[in-house]
N, C-alpha and C positions, 0 to 999 in steps of 0.2 A: 483582430487584432495582427492577424497574418497576413494580410491585406494590404493592412497601414504599414508595412514594415518591408515592403517589396516582395511577398511572396505572391504567385499566380493564383489565384481563386476562379473556379468553376463554379460559379451560382448554380448551373444547369445537374451537373452533375456532386454536387459536393466535394470536388476531388480539387486539394490543395498541394502544389508543386511548390517546395521551402529550399532558396536558394542554399546551396553551402557554407556562403559566409555567414549567414543569420545560425545555421545549425552551430559552426565553428565557435562562434562569440558565444554562444548558450553552455557549452559543454565550458567555455575558460572561465564563463562566470559562476558555473556552478560551486558550492563549496566544497572545498575535498573532504569536510566534518562538519557535525556538527553534535550541539551537546543536548541530548533527548532528556531534559528535564525531568526529576523524578517529584512526585507528592512528598518524597522524603529525600533532601540530597544525598543523602550519603549511596543512593541507589540510581543516582545520574547516570549516563551511558555514554561514549563516544565513540560513535560508528565513523568506522574509514578506515585508510591504509589496508593492511594485513592482518588488522586487529579481527579474531572474532567473537561473536556474542552469540546466544541464544536464546530465540523463544517459540511459544508455540504457537502452531497454525491454526488456522478457521477458514471458511465460516459452518460447522455441520449445522444440520438441523435434526439430527437425531444423535443418539450415545448409547452406548452400555449402561445400562443402568449397575451401579457401582454394590448397589445390595445382591438383585433378585439377576442380573448378568443377562437380562436380558435386552435388546434395544427396543428404544420408545423414542417418544419424540420430547428433543428440547423443552426446558420450561426455565420461567426466569429465576427459579431457587437453584438451577444448575448454573446457569451463567453466577449467581452471586458467592453460589463452591465455587468456581474455577479462579473468580480474584482470591478469595481466600486460601485456595490452595499454591497457585503459579507463586503468588506473596511469599510461600515459604522457602521456595526453592533457590537455592542460592545460587545456581548456576543457570538461571532466567532472570535474562536483563530486562524486561517488559512483559508485560499485558497485554495480548492479540485478542480479539475477541475470537473464541476459540468456539461459540455456540452460537445461534438465535433461534430465540425462545418462542417456540410455537403457540404458547398459550397466550400467545396478545397479535393485533391487526400487524400483521408482516410488514404495515410501513411503520410502526413502531418499536422495530426491533432495535434500528443503529441507537435510538435516543436512548432506548434503556440499556443496552451494554455500554454507553458514556454513562448512564448514570450509575450502574454497577459500578463500573471502574472509577469513577470519583470518589463514589462513598464509603470503597473496600480495599484500594489498594496504597501501596506505599510506593509505586514503580512505576516508571513511565510508559504510556496506554498507546496501541497500535490499535485504530481505530477506523473499523470499515462504515464510513460515508456515505449516501449516495444521493443525497439531496442538499444544495446550498439553504433548507430549511433547517436540516438535522445539524447542518455544519453549525449554523449559527445557534444554534440551541447547546450543543457541545461547545461552543465557544462561552456562553452563558454559564454553563456551569465549573468550567476549567479558568471563568474569570473571578465566581463567587472562592474557589479553592487556591488561584493566587492572588487574591486581595485588588482585584483589579482587570480589565481587560489590557490596561496599558502594559501592567507587570506579566501578566501571560503571551504578551508580544513579544517582552522580553525574554522570557525565559518559559516555550511552550512545553504544557504537559503532555504532550498529545501528538502522533502523529497520525496522520488520514493517508487513505490512498486513492487512487486514479484508477483503475483497470481501463488500459485497451479493448477493444474487441477484435480479436484478429477473424481473417486477415487488414491491416490496415485500416480500422476504423476508430476515431474517437466520439464516442458518446457524447450528445448534448449534455446530460445529468453529470457523467465522471469528469468533463473539463468543464462545465461550470466551477462543481466543487474545487477540482486545480485551481481556479483562475481567484476565487475568494479565499483559499487558502494561499497561496503566494500572497494575492493582498494583502491580508494579516500577519506574515509570517509566521506561518503554520506548516512546519517540514509535512511534505508529500513524497510517499512511494508510488512512482510509477510500476504498475505489478501486471505485464500484462500476460493470461492464460492462453496460450495457443496450443491446439493438440497437433504435434507431429500425424500426419497420415490424416488429419480429420480438416481443420482449421490453417493448417499450415503444410508445405512439401513435405513428405515421408523422412527426405531427409535431415537429419539433424541441424548440419552448417545451413541448407538453406531457411529452416526454422529459425536457427539464428540471427540471417539479415532482418527475415522481417518481424521479429520479435526486434532488434537493437532498431530498426526504423521507426518501431510505436515508440520504444521508450524516448529516445533521440525525440521524436517531433512532439511530445509531449514534456520535454524539459527545455524546446524553444518558445515554448507556449508559457508557460512558466516563466523563464528568465526573460521575455519578453514584456510580460506583466508588470513584473517587479524582477530585476539584476539582483542578484546575488539573494534568492531567496531560497534555504536548504531543501533540496531534493533527493531522493534515489533512487537509483536504479534498478529497480525490483522485478521478480520471475516466478510467474509459479508454472511456467510453461514443460509441458512433459509431452508423452504421446498417449494417443488414442488409444484405447483400448478396441480393436475391432470384433469382438463377441457382442459388447455392448454399447458402443461409442459413447463412451465416455471417458474422460481423461484418468491415465494413468498415475496419480499420485501416491509417491514412495516407488516409482519404477525406475531402476538402472538406467536407462535414458533421461530421467528427470536428473537425476546426477548428474550427468555428463555436459547434460545441458546448465543449470545454476553454477557449477565446475566452472563452465566457460561464460557466462554471465557475472561470474565474480570477477573475475580477469579481466571483461570489457569493461568494467565497473573502475579495476583497478587501471586500466590505458587511461582510460576518461579522466581521472582523479577524481572519482566520487565515491559518495557510497554507498553499498549494495545489501540488497535483501534478499536472500534465494528461499525458494522452498525445498525442504531434506528429500534426500532420498535415498 
């Protein structure tokens, strides 16, 4: 796709150099907002501009049991419970898969999350979908709820995500989902998760440069596939915890990076989605 549109592709190293005009055209053609259609139209939400909406975060493999208060592996029932719980929260605009059910084959987790959402939610779904087969399964479920694939394409009931791997890697699986989502018309969130001091520079400004490159490269591919495809400038980028080599979700640095990402998205006139600090 990139090579056919003038990018320089090195087949030996898998490195692509994208000319500026392709990126600039993609920025212009990406919609400044889109309607996140809900299963109940009263719960539709339109992200974009300076409007702020809130959703839950994901995707944890463990949770604190609400009865025993002990940490344990998440189950299908827990996923079902989150759908019902989040559906009652007036200030939450959609359901993002918060858990991965560990009582299932891991390869089936994203399909079950989609099933649980369509079965029990009245809001828009933000689904983590990691293969094209799983994307097609979610589309089939969504088409049942929408009354056909044509109606789902006109009013998508869910947004999926494509997560670059820092630094500067777009994996085959995530990119395949991105391409299929843009072809169909399902909104897609580009959501890097860089770790400053680990997978990106320890300096936050330099991390933002890497992050921005990953998002804009992904958006360029999406817009080359289908000009005007709804796409979201996302972020879960934070600092690496130097003690455990893990991402520090909720760190003050994450809040700073997320605020910067939101400003970048406003600058580019795109909807944004950021992890909270």
